[in-house]
N, C-alpha and C positions, 0 to 999 in steps of 0.2 A: 402543603408539603411537596417535596420533590419526589421524583421517581427514582432517585439515587440515594443510596444509604451511605452516610459518611461516618466513619469512626474517628473520634477525636481522643482518645486516651487509652490507658491500659489498666489495669489492676481490677477493681471490682466492677462488673457490669451493673449499671444502675439506672441509666437514663434512657428515655425512649423518645427523645426529640431528634428526629433524623438519625437516630442511633448515635448516642453519645456515650463515651467512656472516659474515665478519668484516671490520671496517674499522679498520685501524691508522692512527693519526695519524703521518704521516711526520715524522721529525726534520729540521729545516731543515739544509741543507748548510752547512758552514763554508767560506767563501770566503777564501782567503789570497792576498794580493798578493805574488807572488814576484818582482815587478820591483824591490822594494826591495833595497838593498845587502845587508841582513842576511838576505834570503830570507824575510822575513815574521816575524811575532811567534812566539816559541817556544811560547807557550801555545796559539795557534791551530793550530800544527802538531801539538801533542799531542792536541788535540780531534779531529783527523782520525784519528789512530791509535787513540784510545780514545773512540769516540763513545758518548755516554750514551743508552741505550735507554729508551724510555718504555713504560709498561704500556699494552696495547691498550685501546681504548674500544669498547664495543658499543652498538648502537642498534637499535631495532625497525625492520624494513624493510617487510615486507608479509606477508600470508598469503592463502591461497586454498584452496578445497575441491578436493581431488584426486580422491577416489572417492566414489561414492554406493552405498548398499546395493543389491544385485542379487539376482536369483533365477534359478537355472538350472532351467528347466522340464523339460529332458530328464532330468536326474538328481535332480530334486526337492531341490535343494541351495540353501540360502541363503548368499550370498556377502557377508561382512562388508565394511564400507567401510574398516576399519583398514589402515594402511600398514605393510607388512612391511619394505621396504627403500627407501632413496633413494640415488641415485648421481648425482654431477655429471658432466656432459659438457663437452666443450671449448667455450669461449666464442667468440662471433663477433659483430663489429660492435657491441660494447658490450652485447650481450644475454647472459643466462644461460640455460643449458639443463640440464635435469635429467630423470632417469628415476625414476618412483615406481611401486610395485607393491603390490597387495593379494594375496589368495590366488590370484587367477586372471588378473587383467588388469594389463598394464603400460602406462603412459602416458608420453608424451614431451612435456615442457612447455617453453615459452619465456617468460622473464620479462624485460621490457624497459621502460626508462624512456621515457615519451612526454611531450612538451611539451603543456600544456593551453592551448588558445586561449581567450582571454578578452577581451571588449570592455571596455576599461578606461574610456574616456570618449569624449565627442563633442568635436569641435574648435570648438564654438560657445560664445562667451561671451554669456550672455543680457543682460548689462548693456550690451553694445556693439551689439546688434541694433537697427536703426532702427525705431521704432514698435512694438517688441516683437511684431512679427507672427510668426505661425507659418510653417512651410515651405509649407503649402498656399496660404495667402492671398498670400504674397509671390511665389509662382511662377505665379500665374494673373492677375496684375494686367493690366487693360485688354485681356483676351483674350476677353471675352464677346461683343463685337461681331464677332469674326472667325469665329464658328461659325454654321452654318446647321442647319436641321432634319435629322434622321436622320444626324447626325455629319458633315455636309458642311462644307466650308470655302471661304471666298472665295478667289478667285485672288489670288495675291501676285506682285508683279513680281519679276523676278530680281534687282533691285537689293537686295532684303532678304536674299538668300542670299549670304553671303560667308564665306570661310575665314580672313579676317583678324581674327576676333574674338579679343580678348585679355582675360584676367582682370585686373581692377584690381589695383594694387599691394597693397592690404590684403586682397584676396580678396573673395568675396561673403559678406557677414555672415549671410545667411539660409541659406547652403548648409551642411548638416551632414553630416559624414563620420565613420564610426566608426573608432576607433583600436584595433587588435587587438594584444595583447601576449602574451608567453609567459613570464610571471613564475613560473608553477608547473609542476611536473612530477609525473606520477603513474606508478605501476608498473602495467603492463598484463600480464596473464598469459593465455596461450592454449595450449590443448592441440593440439599439431601432429599427433600420431599416437597411435593406440591399437593395442596389440599384444595380441590376445585369442585365445581358443579354441586354445591350443597346449599347454596342460598339463592333464592329468587329475588331478593331485594338487596340493597347495598349493605355491605358489612360495615357496622359502625364501631365495633369494639372486639378485641380479643383479649384473653386473660389466661395466664399460665397457672396451673395448680401447684400447690405446695408439695404434692407427691412427686413432682418431677416427671410424671409420665403422661399427663393429660392436659388439655386446655379447652377453652370454650370460645366460640365465635358467635356473635349476635348480629342480627339484622333488625329491621323494623318490626317483624312479627315472630321471629323464631330465634331460639338459642340452641346451638348444636354442641355436643361434647365429642372431642376427638382424642385419639391416642396418638402420641407423637410418632410412634413406629408404624402406624397404619394410615395411609393416605387415601385409600379408596372407600372408606366406610366411616360414617359418623352416626351418632345417636342424637335424635331430636329429643331434648329434655323439656322444652317449653314451646308451646305454639299458641299464640293469642289471636290467630286469624279466625274471625267469626265465619259462620256458614254463609252469611250475607255480608258482603263488604260494606254495605250501607249502614250496618250496625257497628262499624268500627269506631270506637271513641278515643282510643289512645294507642300509642305504639311504643316499642322498646327503644330507648335512647342510649343506654349504656349497660354493660354487665361486667362484674368483677368478682373474682374468687376471693374467699377469705384468706388472709396471709398464712394462717397456721392450720385451720380446720379444712381438710381437703374435701369434705362433703357439703360445705356451706358456701353459698354464693349470693350476691345481691344484684338486682337489676333495677334500673330506674325507668320511668315512663314520661311521656310528654305531658302528663297532668301533674308532674312534680312528686309523684309517689315513689317510694323506694320499698321494694319487696325483698324479704329474706327468704330463701328457699333451702331445703335440706334434701340432698340427693338420696338419702337413705329412706325417705318416706315412701316414694314411689318412683317408678321408671319415668313417668311423665309428670313433671312437677307443675301441674296446673293449679295447685293450691299452695299458697305461701304460708310460711310459719309465722312471719311477722310483717306488719305493714307500718311504714313510717310516712306520715304525711301531715301537712299543716293546713288546716282549713281556714280559708279567708272569710272574713265577716261579710254577710250578704250586701251590706251597704257599700263596700269598697270595690265591688266587682265592676269591670269595664270591658270594653271590646278586647283590650290587650291582656286581660288578666290571665287567660289560659295560655297565651303565647309566651309571656315572660315567665310563667310558672314551670315551663318545660325544663327538666333537668338535663343539662348538656354533658355533665361528667360527675363521676363519683369515685372516691378513693377510700380504702380502708386505712386506718392507722396501723402503725407497725405491729402493735400488739393485738389488733383486731377488735379492740373495745369500741372504738369510735368510727363513724363513717362521715366523710366530708363530701358534701354535694354542692354543685354549682348550678344555679339557674341564671337567667339573663341579668337579674339585678342584684342577687345576693349570694353569699356563701352560707351554708348551714352545716352545723356540726351536730351529729346525732349520736346518742348513746344506744347501743344495740339492746341494752337492758331496759330502756325506757322508750316506748313507742307512742307516748302521748304528744310529743312534739320535740323540736330540736332544742338542744341545751344552749346553743348560741346561734345567733344570726348576725352576719356581718354585712353591712351595706357597702357595696363595691363602688357603684357610681349612681347614687340617688339623684344627682344633678341632671341626669339625662331624662328623667321621667317626664318632664314637660314636653320633650321632643320625641315621644314614642311614635307619634303620627308620622313624622319625617323619617324616622328609622324604619317604620313599616313600609313606607313607599319605596325606599331604596334597598329593602331586604336586609338591612343591617340588623334588624331585630331578631333574625334567625341565626346570627353568628353563634358558634359553639365554643365557649371558653372552657379551658381546662382548669383544674385545681390541683393542689398538692399539699401534703403535710410534711413537717420536718420530722427527722428521725426520732427526736425525743418527744414528739407530740405537743410541743409548747407553742408552735406557730403554724399558721396556714397561709397560703398565698394563692393568688389568681391574677389573671390578666385583665386589661381593660383597653380602652381606645387611646389614641395618641401615643401608642407604644409604651403605655404605663402598666405597671403591675403593683399590686398592693399586698402588703404583708401584715397580718393581724396576729396579735398574741392571744392564745386561747388557754393559757394557764390560769390557775386560780388567782383572781384579783388583777389580772393583766389588763391594762388599757392601751396596749401598744397598737398603733395603727400607722404604718409607714407607706409612703408612696414613692416609687422610684421609676425612672424612665430607662428603658432599654436602649442605651447609647453608650458611647465611649466616655461621656461625662454625665453620669446619671444625676438627675435632680432629686435631692432628698428633702423631704419635708415631714416632720413629725406631726401627725394630725392629733390634736388633743381631743379627748372625750371627757365628759363629766365623770368625776370620781364616784365610786360606789363601794360599798363594803365588800370585802373579799369573800368569795364563795367558791366552794369546790364544784367541779363539773358533776361529780357523782351525787351531790346533794341538791342540785338545781331541780326544780319542779316545773319551771316554765322557761320560755325562751328569753334570752338576754340580747337585745338588739344593740349593735355597736356600729358607729359610723362617724365619719368626720363631719365637721361643720362646713359642708361644701355649698357654694352658691350656684344657682342654676345658670347654665350657659357657659361656665368655665370649669376646668378641671381643678383638682385639689391644689395645683400650683398657681392658680389664678390665670392660666393661659387659655387661649381659645381652643375649643375642642375640635379634634380631627377624627371623623368617623372612618376615613379611608385607611388609616394606619391603626392596626390592632395587634395586640399580643395575645394569641390564642393558646400557644403551647408553652408549658414550663414544667419543670420537674425539680424535686428536692433530693439531695444526696441522702441515702438512708442512714448514714452515721455522722457525716461531717456537716457543718453549718454552711453549706454552699448550695446555690440554686442556679439552674440553667434556664435561660429564656430565649425563645425563638421569635424574632421580629423581622418580618419581610424575609430577606435572604441572608440574614446574619444570626449568629448564635452568640449570646452574651453569658458570661459566667460571673456570678457574684459570690463573694465570700466575706463573712463577717467574723 
């Protein structure tokens, strides 16, 4: 990610990839005159029931520098300016608010449109000015006799002072007044608050609360709770640091607030476990209310088992019923009412399993892929290598598995999976594994695999069927 925040759209703030916004062209409403005897034209009535949706259009909005390189002199540590996470906050008075963070410092930004004052013209027509005299000469006519030395002035009778002076009908030709217009608008960005010096380790995630007043920030060992209005104080709600660091077995990898319950949040660990905690139980949430994890069979363990089990990202569904998590090899969908195991498991790139040793040597096995859910909860998506991303259907009885490439000409291939009887997510009692029939050494399109190009960041629109993907230095928008 860059150190620069780019805004690409306008309307509902929803994306957090380099800070993305979207502007959908609204479809004109169909107005039907029901006062007619036949109740209006039948075709117009059908248009209301089956409104044609248009593809969204995107336009560049603005960009601004979020963070600068810093140096921690106490720890002799250089802090990079790169942005780790961006989260939207609630809008107010037409302004946009967002949180952005690098490894150590969180900033609260306000982006607002402001009208630009501009002097458009003067109200004087030079062709109509008598004698083409300037303002100075016309305003001091026959006044030289009235002045004395040292700025004195001759006495004038009170007859010359009157309040009955009126402007002539055509105005005074030599009087020039500027005309100020507001034809242009510009986006002004301002850093309202800086939340710093609260984390000893690198911040890996931030999440805003549904109450619109608080947010959390998480590093490897701690989760802090902040108030948006208070930048010099935070509350530590979770601390997993042991007394002896040699006893440390797992670290926090991601934390996310529940979308509707302001007292509930979930965090994931490097062992693949997801813990649900309730802020109402105690001030220090060292005990979880629910634990979600999938136990591997003892015979399947290897040197890479714990590494690839680390959860890199988690997202709540829009209704808060399901949690989507991503580890190195799979996507997992969890029901918060069922902690025995994931309701669905999606194989993302099983074909790279034979090459885990090579991936470990070049550190690619530690890549952190993000995941997302569609607004209706019927599909999930995540990225992979070779700038590919995969979309899976998670609705009842869905076998959808699609692979696309983040490019101007995306390669689409429907990956077929064996059919199975339709089952509801809520009725599942064990995991359902889904994946395409991929062959080792190549991707799902039969092409050679490229570990250097990877799609780590993507986000789904909360209500529209559109997805944004960041690959290298480009941002791609897909709409179905």
